[in-house]
C-alpha positions in Angstrom: -25.4 -114.8 -80.1 -25.1 -114.9 -76.4 -22.9 -117.7 -74.5 -24.0 -117.7 -71.1 -20.8 -118.2 -68.5 -20.1 -120.4 -66.1 -20.9 -119.4 -62.9 -18.5 -121.6 -60.8 -15.5 -119.5 -63.2 -17.1 -116.2 -62.8 -17.1 -116.2 -58.6 -13.3 -117.7 -59.5 -12.0 -115.0 -61.4 -13.8 -112.9 -58.5 -12.4 -114.3 -55.5 -9.1 -115.5 -56.5 -8.5 -112.0 -58.9 -7.5 -114.4 -62.5 -5.4 -111.8 -64.5 -6.8 -111.3 -68.1 -4.5 -110.9 -71.1 -6.8 -109.0 -73.7 -5.3 -109.0 -77.4 -3.7 -106.0 -79.7 -6.4 -104.8 -82.1 -6.6 -102.2 -80.1 -4.6 -99.9 -77.9 -5.2 -100.3 -74.5 -5.5 -96.6 -73.8 -8.4 -96.2 -75.9 -10.8 -99.0 -74.3 -13.5 -97.9 -71.2 -13.8 -100.9 -69.3 -17.4 -101.2 -67.6 -19.5 -104.8 -66.4 -24.0 -105.0 -66.4 -25.2 -107.9 -64.5 -21.6 -109.8 -64.4 -20.3 -109.4 -67.7 -17.2 -107.1 -68.9 -17.6 -104.6 -72.0 -15.3 -102.6 -73.4 -16.4 -99.9 -75.0 -13.5 -98.5 -77.8 -12.4 -95.3 -79.1 -10.8 -96.6 -82.3 -12.7 -96.3 -85.7 -13.5 -99.2 -87.5 -15.6 -100.7 -90.2 -18.3 -103.2 -88.9 -16.2 -106.5 -90.4 -13.1 -105.0 -88.6 -14.9 -104.0 -84.9 -16.5 -107.9 -84.9 -12.5 -109.2 -85.5 -11.2 -107.6 -83.0 -13.9 -108.2 -80.2 -13.8 -111.9 -80.9 -9.8 -111.6 -81.4 -10.4 -110.2 -77.7 -12.7 -112.7 -76.9 -16.4 -111.4 -77.0 -18.7 -109.8 -79.6 -20.2 -106.6 -80.9 -22.5 -106.4 -78.4 -26.0 -107.9 -79.0 -28.8 -106.3 -76.7 -31.9 -108.1 -74.6 -33.3 -105.4 -72.8 -34.0 -102.1 -72.2 -31.9 -102.2 -68.9 -29.0 -103.4 -71.3 -29.6 -100.8 -73.4 -29.6 -98.2 -70.7 -26.5 -99.5 -68.8 -24.3 -99.0 -72.5 -25.6 -95.9 -73.0 -25.4 -94.4 -70.0 -21.5 -95.6 -69.8 -21.2 -93.9 -73.5 -21.9 -90.7 -72.0 -19.2 -91.0 -69.5 -16.3 -92.8 -71.8 -14.8 -89.5 -72.8 -16.1 -89.8 -76.0 -15.3 -87.1 -78.6 -18.5 -87.9 -80.7 -17.5 -85.9 -83.8 -14.4 -88.5 -84.3 -17.0 -91.5 -84.6 -19.5 -89.7 -87.3 -21.7 -91.8 -89.7 -22.2 -89.4 -92.6 -24.8 -91.4 -94.0 -27.1 -91.5 -90.2 -28.2 -88.4 -91.0 -24.7 -86.6 -89.9 -24.4 -88.1 -86.2 -22.6 -89.8 -84.1 -22.5 -93.6 -83.7 -21.3 -97.4 -82.4 -21.2 -100.4 -83.8 -23.5 -103.0 -82.2 -23.2 -106.8 -83.1 -26.7 -106.6 -85.7 -26.6 -106.7 -89.2 -28.6 -107.3 -92.3 -25.8 -108.3 -94.5 -26.7 -111.5 -95.6 -30.3 -110.9 -97.1 -32.1 -107.1 -96.7 -34.3 -106.9 -93.9 -33.4 -109.8 -91.6 -32.1 -108.5 -88.7 -29.6 -110.9 -86.4 -27.7 -110.9 -84.0 -24.0 -111.8 -85.4 -21.2 -109.8 -83.6 -18.6 -112.3 -84.7 -19.5 -112.1 -87.7 -20.0 -116.1 -88.4 -23.2 -114.9 -91.0 -25.6 -117.1 -88.1 -27.3 -115.2 -85.3 -30.5 -114.9 -83.2 -33.0 -113.1 -85.4 -34.7 -109.8 -83.6 -35.9 -107.8 -86.8 -37.8 -108.3 -89.9 -38.4 -105.4 -92.1 -38.1 -101.5 -92.7 -39.4 -99.0 -89.8 -42.8 -100.2 -90.3 -41.6 -103.8 -90.0 -42.3 -105.5 -86.2 -40.5 -107.6 -84.0 -39.5 -110.8 -84.1 -40.4 -113.6 -81.1 -40.8 -110.2 -79.1 -37.4 -109.3 -78.9 -36.0 -106.2 -77.7 -35.1 -103.3 -80.5 -34.9 -99.3 -80.1 -34.7 -98.4 -83.5 -34.9 -94.1 -84.4 -37.6 -94.2 -87.5 -35.5 -97.3 -88.6 -33.8 -99.1 -90.3 -34.7 -97.5 -93.7 -32.0 -99.3 -95.9 -31.0 -95.8 -97.6 -28.6 -96.6 -100.4 -28.1 -100.1 -98.8 -27.0 -99.5 -95.2 -26.7 -103.6 -93.4 -25.1 -102.2 -90.0 -27.0 -101.4 -87.1 -25.6 -98.4 -85.4 -26.4 -97.2 -81.7 -25.9 -93.2 -81.8 -24.9 -90.9 -78.9 -26.3 -88.1 -80.9 -29.3 -86.9 -82.6 -30.4 -87.5 -86.4 -33.1 -86.3 -88.0 -35.0 -89.5 -87.5 -34.0 -90.6 -83.8 -32.5 -89.2 -80.8 -29.4 -90.2 -79.0 -28.9 -94.0 -77.6 -31.8 -95.1 -80.2 -30.5 -97.3 -83.3 -30.3 -97.0 -86.6 -29.0 -99.0 -89.8 -25.9 -96.7 -91.0 -23.5 -98.5 -94.0 -21.4 -100.8 -92.8 -18.2 -99.5 -94.0 -18.2 -96.7 -91.6 -15.1 -96.3 -89.6 -16.6 -95.8 -85.9 -15.7 -97.1 -82.2 -18.1 -100.0 -81.0 -19.2 -102.5 -77.9 -17.3 -105.7 -77.3 -19.0 -108.0 -75.1 -17.6 -111.0 -73.1 -18.8 -113.9 -73.7 -15.6 -115.8 -72.3 -12.7 -114.1 -70.3 -9.6 -113.4 -72.5 -6.4 -115.1 -72.4 -7.4 -116.6 -68.5 -4.1 -117.5 -67.6 -3.4 -119.3 -64.1 -3.2 -118.3 -60.6 0.0 -120.4 -59.8 2.3 -117.6 -59.1 5.0 -119.6 -61.6 2.1 -119.4 -64.4 0.9 -115.7 -64.3 1.8 -113.3 -66.2 1.2 -110.7 -63.9 1.7 -110.8 -60.2 -0.4 -108.6 -57.6 0.5 -108.2 -54.2 -0.8 -107.9 -52.0 -3.9 -108.5 -52.6 -6.2 -107.8 -50.9 -4.2 -104.0 -50.3 -4.0 -102.3 -47.8 -2.3 -98.8 -49.4 0.6 -99.6 -51.6 0.4 -102.6 -54.3 3.7 -104.4 -56.0 3.6 -105.2 -59.3 5.6 -108.0 -61.1 5.8 -108.7 -64.8 7.0 -112.4 -65.1 7.8 -111.2 -68.5 11.3 -108.5 -70.0 8.3 -106.1 -70.5 8.4 -102.0 -69.8 5.1 -101.1 -67.8 4.2 -97.6 -70.0 0.6 -97.0 -66.8 -1.5 -98.3 -64.5 -5.3 -97.8 -64.7 -7.3 -98.4 -61.5 -11.4 -98.3 -62.1 -14.4 -99.1 -60.0 -16.6 -101.9 -61.1 -18.7 -99.3 -63.3 -15.2 -98.9 -65.3 -15.1 -95.1 -64.2 -10.9 -94.2 -64.0 -10.5 -93.5 -60.8 -6.2 -93.1 -60.8 -4.0 -93.3 -63.4 0.3 -93.4 -63.5 2.5 -93.0 -66.6 5.1 -94.5 -66.2 5.0 -96.1 -62.6 7.2 -97.0 -60.4 6.9 -101.4 -59.7 5.1 -100.0 -55.9 1.6 -97.5 -56.3 0.0 -95.7 -53.8 -4.0 -97.0 -53.3 -4.1 -95.3 -49.9 -6.6 -92.5 -51.5 -9.2 -95.2 -52.8 -12.1 -96.4 -50.4 -12.5 -99.9 -49.4 -13.4 -102.2 -52.3 -13.7 -104.2 -55.3 -11.2 -102.1 -58.4 -9.7 -103.6 -61.7 -6.3 -102.6 -62.2 -5.0 -102.0 -65.5 -1.2 -102.8 -66.0 0.0 -101.6 -69.8 3.5 -102.9 -71.0 5.1 -102.1 -74.0 3.8 -105.6 -75.9 0.6 -106.1 -73.9 -2.2 -104.7 -71.1 -3.3 -106.8 -68.3 -6.0 -106.9 -65.8 -6.5 -107.6 -62.4 -9.5 -107.3 -60.0 -8.2 -106.6 -56.6 -10.0 -105.6 -53.2 -9.0 -102.8 -51.0 -8.8 -103.1 -47.2 
């Protein structure tokens, strides 16, 4: 189930520029970041079974996304269409040959009892009962096509990014949880928060706010592989491969950005302000 993040902690992250240290179950070059309603999401463009995707989500401090509203559904689907996904790389053959990404729903424990269990601990809020003729539980949001149908025992929830015979892109389908698909992570808590004091930080970005150029300092013996700059919607605006420790951001307009520093060992995310 979703965990509400303490608003004070969020504000500290935004205004103090707290660094985030992600884990290594997914290559940072294959992750598209975006934010909706103050919550961070990651579209991971790597193929995993439902269980392995959930495990990576937990390792990265979150869970497979659990969609509560049409607005959240629309935001995720919008970003899926802007994340540079090649649909041919994330196909579920048993799902009408369409392309999907994993969400946090399943009916693994009991057929027809669909729960949000994005961390795969076997406990979650039930949102649907039955097959395609079933009903939402307590009026909770759902976006099924003419599904679920449990064809050949399908227990994982996929969000389609292409049409299939029983539904259209954007709708949900039950597919075999052993399929290896891309997936969407929703972060319930910040991943690996590092202290803001300089001596305790692995990453130092200065100055911040930024005028034109920014300095990057890694407090460990790590080689910087690339630096990616994205806006608050997750759209990548700039990418520097094998960059110097000083990069020029003078071409960007004033505002808030996410600066991701990918090193030989980790990737770090810092919120920066350009003035």
